[in-house]
C-alpha positions as CSV (number, residue, x, y, z in Angstrom):
1,M,19.0,242.8,-117.0
2,Y,19.7,244.8,-120.4
3,G,20.9,248.7,-120.9
4,V,23.4,250.7,-122.9
5,V,26.9,251.6,-122.2
6,L,26.7,255.4,-121.5
7,W,30.1,256.0,-120.7
8,R,33.3,254.0,-120.9
9,D,36.7,254.7,-119.3
10,H,39.2,252.2,-120.3
11,G,42.3,253.2,-118.7
12,N,40.6,252.4,-114.9
13,D,38.2,250.1,-116.8
14,R,35.2,251.3,-115.4
15,T,31.4,251.5,-117.0
16,L,28.5,253.5,-116.6
17,I,25.2,251.8,-117.7
18,W,21.5,253.1,-118.7
19,C,19.7,250.1,-117.4
20,E,16.0,248.6,-119.2
21,D,14.4,249.8,-116.0
22,H,15.2,253.4,-116.4
23,G,16.2,253.5,-112.5
24,N,19.5,254.9,-111.3
25,L,22.4,254.4,-113.6
26,A,24.3,250.8,-113.4
27,F,28.1,251.1,-112.5
28,S,31.3,248.8,-112.9
29,S,35.0,248.6,-112.1
30,S,38.0,247.3,-112.7
31,G,37.5,244.4,-110.1
32,D,35.3,243.3,-113.0
33,M,37.1,242.2,-116.2
34,T,33.7,241.4,-117.7
35,G,32.9,244.7,-119.4
36,V,36.4,244.4,-121.1
37,G,36.2,245.9,-124.7
38,L,33.1,247.5,-124.5
39,Q,32.2,250.3,-126.2
40,S,29.6,254.2,-125.4
41,G,26.3,252.8,-127.3
42,D,26.9,248.9,-127.2
43,L,23.4,247.0,-125.7
44,V,24.6,244.7,-122.8
45,R,23.2,242.0,-120.5
46,F,24.5,242.0,-116.9
47,D,23.7,241.2,-113.3
48,I,23.1,244.1,-111.0
49,R,23.1,244.1,-107.5
50,D,22.7,247.6,-104.8
51,E,25.1,248.4,-102.3
52,G,24.1,251.0,-100.8
53,K,22.7,254.3,-102.7
54,L,25.3,252.4,-106.5
55,R,23.8,249.9,-108.6
56,I,26.3,247.0,-110.0
57,A,26.9,245.6,-112.7
58,S,28.8,242.5,-112.8
59,N,28.7,239.9,-116.1
60,I,28.3,242.0,-118.3
61,S,28.2,240.2,-122.0
62,L,27.6,242.0,-124.9
63,I,24.7,241.4,-126.9
64,A,24.9,244.2,-129.4
65,P,28.0,246.3,-130.6
66,D,27.3,250.2,-131.4
67,E,23.5,249.6,-130.7
68,Y,22.7,253.0,-129.6
69,P,25.5,255.3,-130.3
70,N,24.1,258.5,-129.8
71,L,22.1,257.6,-126.4
72,A,24.8,259.1,-123.8
73,D,24.4,262.8,-126.5
74,V,20.8,262.3,-126.3
75,L,20.8,262.2,-122.8
76,L,23.0,264.3,-121.8
77,S,21.1,267.6,-124.7
78,G,17.4,266.5,-122.9
79,H,16.6,265.6,-126.1
80,M,13.9,262.7,-125.3
81,C,13.0,262.3,-129.3
82,A,16.0,260.2,-130.6
83,D,15.3,256.4,-130.8
84,I,15.1,255.2,-126.9
85,P,16.5,251.7,-126.5
86,R,13.4,249.2,-126.3
87,V,14.5,245.9,-125.0
88,P,12.7,242.7,-127.1
89,Q,9.8,241.9,-124.4
90,A,9.2,238.2,-123.8
91,E,5.1,237.4,-124.9
92,P,2.8,238.1,-122.7
93,A,1.8,234.9,-120.1
94,K,-1.4,234.1,-121.4
95,I,-2.8,232.7,-118.2
96,V,-5.9,230.3,-117.9
97,P,-8.1,230.6,-115.3
98,F,-8.6,227.8,-113.2
99,T,-12.1,227.3,-111.8
100,A,-12.2,224.3,-109.3
101,R,-15.6,221.9,-109.7
102,C,-16.1,220.3,-105.9
103,A,-19.0,217.7,-105.6
104,P,-21.2,218.3,-102.7
105,R,-20.0,216.4,-99.5
106,Q,-21.7,214.4,-97.0
107,E,-22.2,214.3,-93.4
108,T,-20.6,211.1,-91.9
109,G,-21.8,209.4,-88.7
110,F,-18.2,210.9,-86.7
111,G,-18.6,214.8,-87.6
112,L,-16.5,213.9,-90.9
113,R,-17.5,215.0,-94.4
114,A,-17.1,212.4,-96.9
115,K,-17.1,213.2,-100.6
116,R,-20.4,212.2,-103.2
117,G,-19.6,210.3,-105.9
């Protein structure tokens, strides 16, 4: 998942991340040292798991430093007119309809159907 670091406590190595799905915020603590060196506003990629009511981020990697430096302030102020993070989306899948072409079957002498052709 992608997200933006909203808050970082360097002393206790804790990080709070706003997730791309706009669900609950993700949290990482000192047990996962992958977020070391991150700053508020950094765009990151991470694994996520639920532990009770918490979303825990792990394997955090920096994608773009200081990509959204004012995001935490914008969210706190309640003004949503700022540039909200948009993670690049993959192109939509091109789905080709599958139409099965079956030859009619005829009965054999044993109650089984045989394919014509």
